[in-house]
N, C-alpha and C positions, 0 to 999 in steps of 0.2 A: 642140364637136363637130368633130373634122377629117372631111374629105371621103375619108380612107384608108379601103378595107376589105381585110379579109384574103380573098384569092381561093384560096389553096392552102395545105395543111399537109402536110408529108412528113417522113417518118422516113429518116434515111441511116445506113446501118449500115456501119462501117469496121472491118477486123481487121489486125493485125500477128501473123504466127506466128513465135514465137521461134526463133532457132536454138540449136543444142545448149549453145553456150556463153553464152547469154544466159538460160536457163531460172532461175527463181528461186522458192524455197519459202516459204511461210508457214503460219500454222496452219491455213488453209483447205486446203492441198494445194500440189501443184505448179502454176505458171503457164505452161500452155504457149503462150498466146497473148494478146494484149490486143485487147479489143473496144472499140468506142465507139458509142453510139447518139445521134446526133445529131438534132435536129429543124431543119427550115428553114420559116418562115413566110413566104409570098410576099402582097405588097400589090399593088393595082391602081396605083400610082406608081412599080412597080419599085424599090421598097425592100424588102429581105429581111432578115429576123431569124434569126440562127443561136442555137440554145441546145442543151445538153446535159442528158440524163436520166442521172443519177448512178447507178452501179451497175447500170444496166440491161444492161451488158455481160453479166450471168449470164443473161438472158433477152431475148435482143435480138428473136428471132422474135415471142415473145409480146407484146412492147412495140409492135413494129411495128403488129400487129394491132390492140392495144387503141387507139393513137393513130388509126388510120384510121377504125376501127368506132365508137370511142367520142366521142373527143376532137375530132376535127378537125369534125365536125358542129356541137360547140359554139362553135366559133371562127368558121367561115365565116360571111363578109359582115358580121361585126362589126368595128367601129372598134378597130385594134391599141391606140391611144393609151389605152384606158379599161382600164388593166391591173389595177386592184383590181376593177373589175367584172367581167372576165373571170377572175379568180382565183377569186372567190367563186362565179362560175357553174360553173366546174370543179369547185370542191372541195363543193358542195352536191350537184350533179347525180351525183356519183360517191361520195357518203358512204356509202351503204347497201351498196356492194360495195367500198369502197376504205378511206379514212381513213389507213391505214398502208401499210407495205411498198410496193410497185412502183408504185401509184397516186400517191402523193405525188411521188417522182421525177419521174414523167410531168409533173404539173403544175409540177413545177420547172423542168423543161427549156423547157417550153411558154412559161412566165412570162417566163425569160431571155431567149429569143428576142422577145418582146415588148418587152422592154426594151432590147435591140439595136435594133429599128426606131424606137424613140422616139430613141435617140441619135443614129442615122443622118439620121432627120429633122430633127433640131435640130443637127446637125453638132457634137454634144459628145459626150465622153468620158462612159461610164456614171456615173463617180464625182460628175461635177459634178451629175448629177440625182438622185443619191440621197443628197444630203448635203454635197457639196464635199469638198476633201482636208482630213482631219484630221492624216494623216501621208505624207509623199511619199518616205519610204523606211521599209520594213516590216522587222523582225527576222523572221529566216528559220531554219529548222533543216533538216538532212538527214534525211530519213526513209528509212531503210534497215534494216540489220541483221537481216534476215531470218533464217530457220531455217537456218544453215549452221554449219559450224565456227566455235567462239570465236576461234581465231587469226584465221580469215579476216575475222571481224568487227572484230578489233581492228585488222588491216591496213586495213580498209575505213574505219574511224571516225578513224584517224590521217590518212588521205589527205583527208577532207573537212576535217578540222580544218587541215590544212597549205593546204587552199583557202579558208580564212577563215571556215569553219562555226563558231559560238559553241556551237551544240546539236546532238546526235545523238539519233536515235530508233531503238531496237533492239527486237526484237520476243522474247517469252516465252510461256508460255501452256501449257507440258505439264500432263499430266494428274498425273502426279508433278513437283512444281516444283523438287525439289532442285536438278537440274542446272540450272534456270533462275536459281537463286539464285546458284549457283557462277558462272555465264556473267556475270551482274550484276557480281558480285565482281571477276572477272577484267579486265573492261572498263573498271569505274571504276578500277582500280589502274593499268591500262595508259594511261589518257588523262588522269588526276589528274581533280582537282575544279575546275578553272576552266572546264571545258567543261559545259555542261548536258546531263544525260543523261535523256532520256524513255524510259521503259519501258512497252512496249504489251503487255498480256497478251492481248488479243483474244478475250475470253471469249464473244464472240456467233459464233465461227466454228469451235470446236471442237465435237466429238461429246460430251464428256463436262466441262461447264463445272464451274469451282471454285464451290462454296457458301461462304458468309459466312465459316466458321471456317477454310477454306484459304486464301481471299484474305486474311484476318487474318495468318495465319501468314506468309504471303508478305511481307506490307507490313511487319510488324515485323522479319522477316530482312532487308528492304532497307534499312529506316531508316538505318542506320549509312553505306550508300553514297550517301545523300542524291541520289536521283532528283528531278528537276525536277516529275515527275509520274508517277503509276502509272494507266495509261490501261485504260480496260475491263476490271477486275479480275471482274467479274461479269456474268453474261446481263443484258440491258437492261431485263426487266420486274421484276427483283428491286431495286425502288426501296427497300423496308425494309431489304434487305442494305446497299445502298450508303449510306444512311443510318447505319446502325450501323459501317460501315467508316470514313466520312469523319470520324466521332467518335471512331475508336478509334486513327489513325494519325497523325503529324506529316507523312506524305507527302501533297502535293496530289493528289486523284483527279478525273482526267480522264475525260467519258463523254459520249455523245449522238450519236455519228457513225450509230448506229442508231436514233435516235429523229426523230419528225416533227411538224411544224407548232409553233406555240405551245402548243397544247392538250398535246401530248407532252413539250415541254420544261417546262412549268410545275411538274411536280411535281420534276424533278431541281433547279430552282431554288429554288421556295419552300420546300421542305423540306430545303433544302441537302443533297441527296444527293449533291452533287459539288462540287468547288472550283472546277473548270473546264470549262466546258461546251464541245461540239463539233459546232456545226451546219455543214452542207454546203450552199450555194446550190444544188447539184444535186440533192440528196437531201431537205432538211428542208421544202421548200416554196417555195423561189424566193427571189428578191434581197428582196423586200419582206417575205416572211414571216421570213427570218433578220434583217433591221433590226427587225422586232417582237420576235424571240426575244433579240436582243441588248439591246433596250430594257427586257424583263423583267429581266434579267439585271443591268443597270445600276441598278436600283432595289434590288439586293440587293448591290451593289458587287462583282459576280461578273464574271470575264474569260471572254472567247470565244478560242477557239484553233481556228480552223476545220479540219474535215478535207478533205484535198485529195489526191484520188488518181484523177485521170481524165484526159479529153483537154484539149484546148487551151482550148474554150469554157469549160469548168468553171474552169481555172485560172485565167483572166481575170475571169470572174465572181466568183469569190472573191476575188481580187486588189481589185477595185473596192469591194468590202463591206468589206473588211478597211481599205483606205485611207480610207474613209470613216466609221468607225464607231470611236468613241473605245475602248471595252472589248473590241474585237478586235484583241489585242495581238502577236499572231505568226502566222507562215505557214509551212505544211508545204509541204516541196518534196520530191515523191516522186524518189527517187535510181535507181530501176529505170529500165531503158532503155525508153523510152516515145516513139517517134515520132509516135503519135497525138496528143501534146501538143504537141511541138515544132515540127512542120511547118504547125500549124493557127495559130500566131502570127505576125502581121503584123509585128512587131518582138520580137527576143529580149530577154528581161529581163537584165539586169547585177547582179552581186552584189559586194559589197565589205565586208569586215570583218563579216561577220554579218547583212548587211542586202542587201534586195533594193529597188532603185530601182523606183519606181512608173512605169509606161509611161503617158507622159501625151500628150494631143492627139489620139490616136485616135478617130474617133466611134463611139458603140457599144461594143461590148465591145472591139473590136481584134484581131478574128480573121477568118481569110478561109477558105473551103472552095471550092475550084476542082474542076472536073472532073478537072483533073491529079492531084490529091490523092484524088479518089473512085477513080480508076482504078487509082491506085498502092497504095491499101490495100482492096482488094474483101473484102466480107463473107466469111468463111469458116466452114462451119458445122462445129463441132467433132464433133457425131456423126458427121458423113459422113465427118470425117478418121480416126475410130476405126475406121469400116467400110472404110477405103480407097477410098471412093468420091470422094474429091476429094484431089489432091496439091498442097499449096500450092508455088507456085514463088519461094522465097525463099534 
């Protein structure tokens, strides 16, 4: 037992309002701004830990209240080194009103902050504490290709290929997928077959998701274009549909960004409902939980391709997870403009020939959260913007 004690748990809401030329669209609509919900855990020894609550950007004010009212009291005066104990405490005490949804991302962010404290306490980078380096460079793909004109996506893909990326992810997912199939065909023909093409159907974000028959028809039409994987072709609760689809197409099926904890991932893995699972340390339960998810997957010789689409703390936490986990074989790099990621990084990553180099030596996560950053990206209430109650100065 250490003599460290948690004395404060706080949430920090950040926003960046996009300029007109920076807006981007996806299956969930047009993105007007990026939000990030960070947590900072303070100790009695002036060692602070930073974490990120994944996808809480959609409910930032609700998350802030839940953390302050429910989770902070669970952690105050506890020893932050006891990460497994505190994870179990948070999970069990919230199980009757949580278990999935926003509760698990909150636990994830708080657990990441605990790991950040432990790394700083020992002056070690996080990857050294969760298994050591398995790989010091990580294969990376450009995650882009939002709902834009096909010619724009082709131009975008070629730009990233010229930058050295060997993989490119595009989005599909229309209720009538004929145009999606044509779009994949045109992009594959434009970039050739030497580049891996990931196709994300995003069927957890649309109003009318595909059923098994529609997903199967899409997969069969896409097989000749050799996607590296077909991602989220069904809503996340249709496990039986995923099983049928995975057994009916030669395209690897990827899923899991909207699944939670080892308990949720168990069916995806054990029933082979997917070929590649996509946990996210900011969403799926935290770093320890994702290590457990990956361990279960490894018993079935299944690979992990983590979902990464947030701010800087989540980016680095996922990098540490991938670098230290044998079957976490590839890293997503969100190519939408995201200063809430880039300005939190102490050291910017370098890319070379389709790989990202592991950022080494920085204690803990390797992120900074200064008053300057907090003041630069103040939280913007989107509802207030719609009512013209707040005019962002950007």
